[in-house]
N, C-alpha and C positions, 0 to 999 in steps of 0.2 A: 459558583464556578461559571465562568463566562463561556459563551458559545464561540468556538474558533472557526468552525466550518458549518455553513447552512446551505442545504440543497433544497430548492423549492420547485416542485411540480415539473421535473425535467421530462421532456419528450425527446427521444433520440431515434434516428432512423439510419438504416443502411439501404439506400435507394428507397424503394416503396415499403420495405419491411420495418415495422416499428419494434425496436429492440428494447426500449425503455418507455414506460407509460406513467406519466404523472408521478414520478418518484420523488419523494421528499425524505430527508433525514437531517438530524443535527448531530454535531460532534462537539462535545465539551472539551475545553482545553485540559491537557494533561491526562485524558482518559484513553482507554482502549475500547474501540467500538468494532464490532464484527458485522459484516454484511455477508449473510449466509444464503446459499442457494445452489441448486444443481447446475451442471454445465448447461449453458444456454439460457440461464435465468435473467441475464442482463447485467450481472454484477460488473464484469470487466468493461462493458460498454459505458456504464455509469462512471466508472473510474476514468475512462478516456475523456469523458466530458469534463470531469473535474480537472484533469491534468492538461486539458487544452488540445489534445490530439484528435478530438472529434467534436464537431459543433452540435449544439442542442437545437432542435427545431423550435422549442419553447421552454420556458422556465428560467430560473436564475441560480447561480452559484455565488455565494458570499463567503469571503474570508475575513473574519471580523466584520468591519463596516464597509469593506470594499467589494463592489460587484466585479467579479473576475470572469463573468460569463463571456466566452469567446476570446479570452486572452490567449496569446501564443504561449506555447510551453515554456520557453526560456524566461518569460516574464513571471509566470506562475512559480517556477523554480526559484527565481530571484526573490520572490515574495516570501518564500519559506515552506513551499509544498514540494515534496519529493516522492518518488515511487520506486518500488522494486517490482518489476514486471514479472509476469508468469514465466517460469523456466529460467530465470536469472538473466538471460539475454546479454551475455558478455561478448566482447570483441575477441574472438578466439585466437587470432594471430598476434594480438597485442599482449604485452606483459601484464602481469597483475598490477604492477605499479601504474602503468600507463592507463589501464582500465579505470583505476581509482581516480587518477588525476582528471580523467574525462568528466568526472562528476563536479569538478570545480571550474566549469567553463564560464559561468556568469561573472561579471565584474566584481560583484560583492564577494562571491565565493573565492575568487582568485587571491584576494587580499589575505584570506585566512587559510590558504591551502596547506601550508606547511604544518600548522598546528592541527588541522583537520586530519591530515594523513597520519600523524602520530597517534591521534585519538583512535583512528581505525585500526592501526597496528596494535594498540593496547587491547582493543576489544577482540580482535582476531589475530593473535600472534602468528598463526600459520601463514597469514598473508604477507607478513614481513619476511618470513623464511623463504617464501616462494615469490618474492617481489619481482624477480627478473625472469620468472618462468612464464611461458605462453599460457594464457588463461584457458585456452581450449584443451589443454592437456590435463586440467584439473578434474576431480570427481564432481558429481552433481552437487553435492553438499558444499564443496569448496567454491564452486562457481556461484552458488547462492550467497555465500559469504562475501565474495567479490561484489556482487550486485548490491548487497546491503551496504557494504563499505562505500561503494560509489555514490549511493543515495545520501550517505552521511556527509560526503565531501562538500555538499552545498550548504551545510549547517542548517538543516531544516527544523521547523517547528512542528511540522506534521509529515508523517510518512505513511503511505498506504502500500500494503504488501498484498500482491495479487497471487493467490494460490501458492503461498510460500512452501507448503509441504508436499506439493504434487510430485510424485515419483521418487521421493527420498525415503531412505531407511528410517525406521522409528527412532533409533538412537540419534540420528542426525537432526530429525525434526525436533526432538526434545531439546537438543543443544541450541538450535536456532530460536526456538520459542523462549528459551531462557535468556538469550541475548535481546530478544524483543522486549521482554519484561524489564530487563536492565535499562534499555534505552528509555522506556517509559518512566522508570523510576528517576531517570536523569532529566526528565522534563519534556520529552518528546511525545506528542500526541500520536496515537496509532490507529489506523484503520486496517483491519484484517479482512480480506476478501477470501472466503473459504467455503469449501463444500463440507468440511468435517464439522458436524454439529457439536459433538461432544467436546472436542478440543476448543472450539470457538467459545462455547458457553463457559468453559472452565477458565478461559483466559480474559475474556472481555468483561466490561461492566454494563454495556448496553449492546443489544443485538437487533439487527433488522433482517428479516427473512424476505427474499425476493422469489417470485414465481412468475414466469412468463412476462418479465419486464416490469412487474409491479411489486411494490413493498406491501406484503400481505400480513405481516405481523411484526411488532416491535415492542420493546420494553427492556427493563433492567434484566440482566442475565439471571439474577437471583430470583426473579419473579416468573421466569419462563421455564416451563417444564420441558423435558426432552420430548415428551409425547405431543405437546402442543406445537412445538417447533417442527417435529417430524410430520405432523398433519399438514401444517402450512407449507413445509418444504416440498412435499409430494402432491400438494393440492387435494388432500383428502377431505 
């Protein structure tokens, strides 16, 4: 299996505060990888660096053989990397359909927008039923579905999900995770950025645990015990 994404020794700052320290990890194509850690561990910051919304002070991000460090977000999306941000982040006054179409803004994605929209509607029939409804009027779980659908509109090879289960009911979380596994079975590589240790280990094949901006533990999920992850997670 080939490496699709490689993150090498990333240092990232907010002003003088170092949020990520020498972080490295690999993501094999067609796999599900979890990046686990408490709030403030540096997970989201690391994803911002990968997605191009935050520059790295040092280190490299590779997508296959291409160095994408410092690329603007639209070029990264066009290359095949998409994201579902924490909290869904929909445009509340816009309709569901218009929110989805926003995901096909790159030239490459626009060419396949019609087929991509139908694919999203097949995955989430509810979104087709509510296509003309304002996204801000939807429930939290439905807004997450809109955000996932929007990410799919760019026809990505890799999607990272940032705290996808935060604030959602258990039944909704279970449904969304089932959709994530379905997307993975269809050939999309997944990065799950999560605080939930148990769910992450059950879902992924490889896990990386972050603490205070550093990757402190990694390995195949089948080899990582909850006790070991818990100790690394809390810095014990």
